[in-house]
C-alpha positions in Angstrom: 10.1 7.1 -15.1 10.0 3.5 -15.0 12.9 2.7 -17.2 12.5 3.8 -20.7 10.1 6.5 -19.7 11.9 9.5 -21.1 10.7 12.4 -19.0 11.6 16.0 -20.1 9.1 18.2 -18.2 8.9 20.9 -20.8 5.5 22.2 -21.6 6.2 22.7 -25.3 3.9 22.2 -28.1 5.7 23.7 -31.1 7.6 21.6 -33.7 11.3 22.0 -34.1 12.2 23.9 -37.3 15.4 24.3 -39.2 17.9 27.1 -38.7 16.4 29.0 -41.6 13.2 29.4 -39.8 11.0 27.4 -42.1 9.5 24.2 -40.6 11.1 21.0 -41.6 8.8 18.5 -43.2 8.0 15.3 -41.3 10.6 13.4 -43.2 13.8 14.4 -45.1 13.4 11.1 -47.0 10.6 8.8 -46.2 11.6 5.2 -45.3 11.7 3.2 -48.4 12.8 6.1 -50.6 16.3 6.4 -52.1 17.0 10.0 -51.1 20.6 11.2 -50.7 22.3 10.5 -47.4 21.7 13.6 -45.1 24.7 15.1 -43.4 23.1 14.7 -40.0 23.4 10.9 -40.2 27.1 11.2 -39.9 26.9 13.9 -37.2 26.8 17.0 -39.4 24.9 20.0 -38.1 23.1 20.8 -41.4 19.9 22.8 -40.7 20.1 22.2 -37.0 23.1 23.9 -35.4 23.9 23.2 -31.8 23.6 26.9 -31.0 19.8 26.6 -31.6 19.0 22.9 -31.1 19.7 20.0 -29.0 19.8 17.0 -31.4 20.1 13.3 -31.3 20.3 10.6 -34.1 18.8 7.2 -33.7 19.1 4.1 -35.8 17.0 1.0 -36.1 15.6 -1.7 -38.3 12.4 0.4 -38.8 11.1 3.8 -38.0 9.7 3.4 -34.5 12.9 2.2 -32.8 15.0 4.7 -34.7 12.8 7.6 -33.5 12.7 6.3 -29.9 16.5 6.1 -29.9 16.8 9.6 -31.4 14.7 11.0 -28.6 16.7 9.0 -26.0 19.9 10.6 -27.4 18.4 14.1 -26.8 17.5 13.0 -23.3 21.0 11.7 -22.7 22.4 15.2 -23.3 20.6 16.2 -20.1 21.1 13.3 -17.9 20.7 9.5 -18.4 21.4 6.8 -15.9 22.3 3.4 -17.3 21.4 0.9 -14.6 22.7 -2.7 -15.1 21.8 -5.0 -12.3 21.6 -8.7 -11.7 19.0 -9.9 -9.3 18.4 -13.4 -8.0 15.9 -12.5 -5.4 12.2 -12.1 -5.2 11.1 -8.7 -4.2 7.6 -7.8 -3.0 6.6 -4.3 -2.1 3.2 -2.8 -1.1 2.2 0.7 -0.2 -1.0 2.4 0.8 -2.2 5.7 2.1 -3.8 5.6 5.6 -5.8 2.5 6.1 -6.5 1.9 2.4 -5.6 -1.4 0.6 -2.0 -1.9 -0.4 -1.0 -2.0 -4.0 1.5 -4.9 -4.4 4.2 -5.3 -7.1 6.4 -8.3 -7.4 9.6 -9.0 -9.4 11.2 -12.4 -9.1 13.7 -14.7 -10.7 17.3 -14.2 -11.8 17.5 -11.5 -14.4 19.9 -9.1 -16.0 18.4 -5.8 -16.6 20.0 -2.9 -18.5 17.7 0.0 -18.0 18.1 3.5 -19.5 16.5 6.1 -17.3 16.2 9.6 -18.5 13.9 11.9 -16.6 12.9 13.6 -19.8 9.5 13.1 -21.3 10.6 14.9 -24.3 7.6 17.0 -24.7 8.7 19.5 -27.3 11.3 17.2 -28.9 10.3 16.6 -32.5 11.4 14.0 -35.0 12.7 16.5 -37.6 13.9 14.1 -40.3 13.9 10.4 -41.1 16.0 8.7 -43.7 16.4 5.1 -44.8 19.6 3.8 -46.3 18.7 2.2 -49.6 21.5 -0.3 -49.4 21.3 -1.6 -45.8 17.6 -0.7 -45.3 18.5 0.8 -41.9 16.4 3.7 -40.8 17.9 6.8 -39.3 15.9 9.5 -37.3 16.9 13.0 -36.2 15.3 14.4 -33.1 15.5 18.1 -32.3 14.7 20.3 -29.3 14.5 24.0 -30.0 16.6 25.7 -27.3 14.7 29.0 -27.3 11.3 27.3 -26.7 12.8 25.0 -24.1 14.3 28.0 -22.3 10.9 29.8 -22.2 9.2 26.7 -20.8 11.9 26.2 -18.1 11.8 29.8 -17.0 8.1 29.6 -16.8 8.4 26.6 -14.5 10.8 28.4 -12.2 8.5 31.3 -12.0 5.6 28.9 -11.1 7.7 27.5 -8.3 8.4 31.0 -6.9 4.6 31.7 -6.9 3.8 28.4 -5.3 6.4 29.0 -2.5 5.1 32.4 -1.4 2.0 31.1 0.6 4.0 28.3 2.2 6.7 30.7 3.4 3.9 32.7 5.0 2.4 29.6 6.6 5.8 28.5 7.9 6.3 31.9 9.6 2.8 31.9 11.1 2.4 28.2 12.0 1.7 27.3 15.6 3.1 23.9 16.5 5.9 21.6 15.2 3.8 19.5 12.9 2.1 22.5 11.3 5.5 24.1 10.7 6.9 20.8 9.3 3.9 20.5 6.9 4.7 23.9 5.5 8.4 23.1 5.5 7.7 19.8 3.6 5.9 21.6 0.8 8.7 24.2 0.5 11.3 21.4 0.5 9.4 19.6 -2.3 9.3 22.8 -4.3 13.0 23.3 -3.8 13.7 19.7 -4.9 11.6 20.3 -8.0 13.5 23.3 -9.0 16.9 21.6 -9.1 16.3 19.4 -12.2 14.7 22.5 -13.9 17.9 24.5 -13.2 20.0 21.6 -14.5 18.0 21.5 -17.7 18.3 25.2 -18.1 22.1 25.0 -17.8 22.0 22.6 -20.8 19.5 24.5 -22.9 20.8 28.0 -22.1 24.3 27.9 -20.5 24.6 31.6 -20.1 21.2 32.1 -18.5 21.2 33.3 -14.9 17.5 33.2 -13.8 16.3 35.6 -11.2 13.9 34.6 -8.4 11.4 36.4 -6.2 12.2 33.8 -3.4 15.4 33.6 -1.5 15.6 29.8 -2.0 18.8 29.2 0.2 17.1 30.9 3.1 13.8 29.2 2.5 15.5 25.8 2.3 17.4 26.5 5.6 14.2 27.6 7.3 12.4 24.5 6.1 15.2 22.2 7.3 15.1 23.8 10.7 11.4 23.3 11.0 11.7 19.6 9.9 14.5 19.0 12.4 12.2 20.0 15.3 9.8 17.1 14.6 9.7 14.4 17.2 9.2 11.0 15.6 9.1 7.8 17.6 10.0 4.4 16.3 8.7 1.1 17.6 9.1 -1.9 15.3 8.5 -5.3 16.9 8.9 -8.9 15.9 11.8 -11.3 15.1 13.1 -8.9 12.5 12.3 -5.8 14.5 15.9 -4.8 15.1 16.8 -4.8 11.4 13.6 -2.9 10.6 14.2 -0.4 13.4 17.7 0.2 12.1 16.3 0.9 8.7 13.6 3.3 10.0 16.3 5.3 11.9 18.3 5.5 8.7 15.3 6.7 6.8 14.7 9.5 9.4 18.4 10.4 9.3 18.2 10.9 5.5 15.6 13.6 6.3 17.8 15.1 9.1 15.5 13.7 11.7 16.4 11.9 14.9 14.4 8.9 16.0 12.9 9.2 19.5 12.2 6.1 21.6 8.7 4.9 22.1 7.2 6.7 25.0 9.0 10.0 24.3 7.1 13.0 25.6 4.8 14.9 23.2 5.8 13.2 19.9 4.4 14.4 16.5 4.7 11.2 14.4 5.0 7.6 15.2 6.6 4.8 13.1 5.2 1.5 14.2 4.9 -2.0 12.8 6.0 -5.7 12.8 8.9 -7.4 11.1 9.6 -11.1 10.7 12.1 -13.4 9.1 11.5 -17.1 8.3 12.9 -19.9 6.3 11.4 -20.3 2.8 9.2 -23.2 1.9 11.2 -26.1 0.3 11.5 -25.5 -3.4 13.4 -27.9 -5.6 14.0 -25.1 -8.0 16.4 -23.6 -5.4 18.6 -26.7 -5.6 21.0 -26.8 -2.7 20.4 -23.2 -1.8 18.7 -22.2 1.5 16.0 -19.5 1.4 15.1 -16.8 3.9 12.3 -14.3 3.6 12.0 -11.1 5.7 8.9 -9.0 5.8 8.0 -5.7 7.5 4.6 -3.9 7.7 5.2 -0.3 8.7 2.7 2.4 9.6 3.3 6.2 9.9 0.7 7.7 12.3 -0.2 11.0 13.9 1.3 10.4 17.4 -1.4 12.5 19.1 -4.5 11.0 17.6 -3.2 7.6 16.6 -4.6 8.0 13.1 -2.7 6.1 10.4 -1.4 8.4 7.8 0.7 6.1 5.6 1.3 2.4 5.5 3.7 0.2 3.5 4.9 -3.3 3.4 8.3 -4.6 2.1 9.6 -8.1 1.6 12.9 -9.5 0.7 14.0 -13.0 -0.2 17.6 -14.2 -0.3 19.3 -17.5 -1.1 22.5 -18.8 0.3 24.3 -22.1 0.9 23.8 -21.6 4.6 20.5 -20.7 6.2 22.0 -18.1 8.7 23.7 -16.3 5.8 20.4 -16.2 3.8 18.7 -14.7 6.8 21.4 -12.1 7.3 21.2 -11.0 3.7 17.4 -10.8 3.8 17.5 -8.7 7.0 20.1 -6.4 5.6 18.1 -5.8 2.5 14.9 -5.4 4.5 16.5 -2.7 6.5 17.3 -0.8 3.3 13.8 -1.1 2.1 12.3 0.1 5.4 14.7 3.1 5.3 13.5 4.0 1.8 9.9 3.5 2.7 10.0 5.6 5.9 11.7 8.4 4.1 9.3 8.4 1.2 6.2 8.2 3.5 7.3 11.2 5.6 8.2 13.2 2.5 4.9 12.4 0.9 2.9 13.2 4.0 4.6 16.5 4.6 4.4 17.5 1.0 0.6 16.7 1.0 0.9 14.1 -1.7 
């Protein structure tokens, strides 16, 4: 989903067709031709009424951007986030599973990003028609998603979630030990989270649909939450920035309805350990009068009984300010947020078996 990945998780393979039932050709009027202006360019329904299709019209200097924008318009009907952010910090993140090597990504420099994120990959959304204005040479594209086919695919995904949940409900009921119960609960929680966007999409595609289920999902989610809340997780992050990192780790646990236990707590299940530091940046004339501070944390999630490392990640934040203490304060604050997100993601991934 990395910004501009349009992700509609619909396992559709058929092409959209017009209301009359016959498949539309690949183009109403191929770019470069002087065909009549289709009514859909101005928002008319034409052969693709809203009762049967979700449609979007895109415009561009040539065909590719016009088609991409048309698909994005369909995605926007479901849910699109426009994220505009300005960043003047360097961010470095690294993550690994167990003791494996970390994969590092970096983004640095001042930048203005306007990102459109739609979680729809638009599988099943077809470019039904394309037309080029003979006067302006602008290209228009019509994307269409067949509601009936989308409904079938979404209901199939909900049924698959029900089937996948059944064995984990049995394991949750039979599990002996907090960690075993939490592992089953984590998988149930992941399935429940996965159902939500499918239900949201179904409400768009088929507003009157009231899907049944073989699983009592509210009860299953409540049971999973209880099992997760029983986990005992200790937190021990040392170093000059240990306090900020610890605060972040505790916040990450709280987001999962878990409470952090102090190091040395009796019979813990998981342990969050690591080192965190903050330091002045190296002199860099590109910073001008600004002072730089860089905060870094290396965090490990381990099985508290065996000591085996299960997940490990590293986060770094760099901040600039006119005063060194303020730069350090900002870097530590942002580091805490990143540690919180990392701890939450690590525990979720571990319990979900990812």
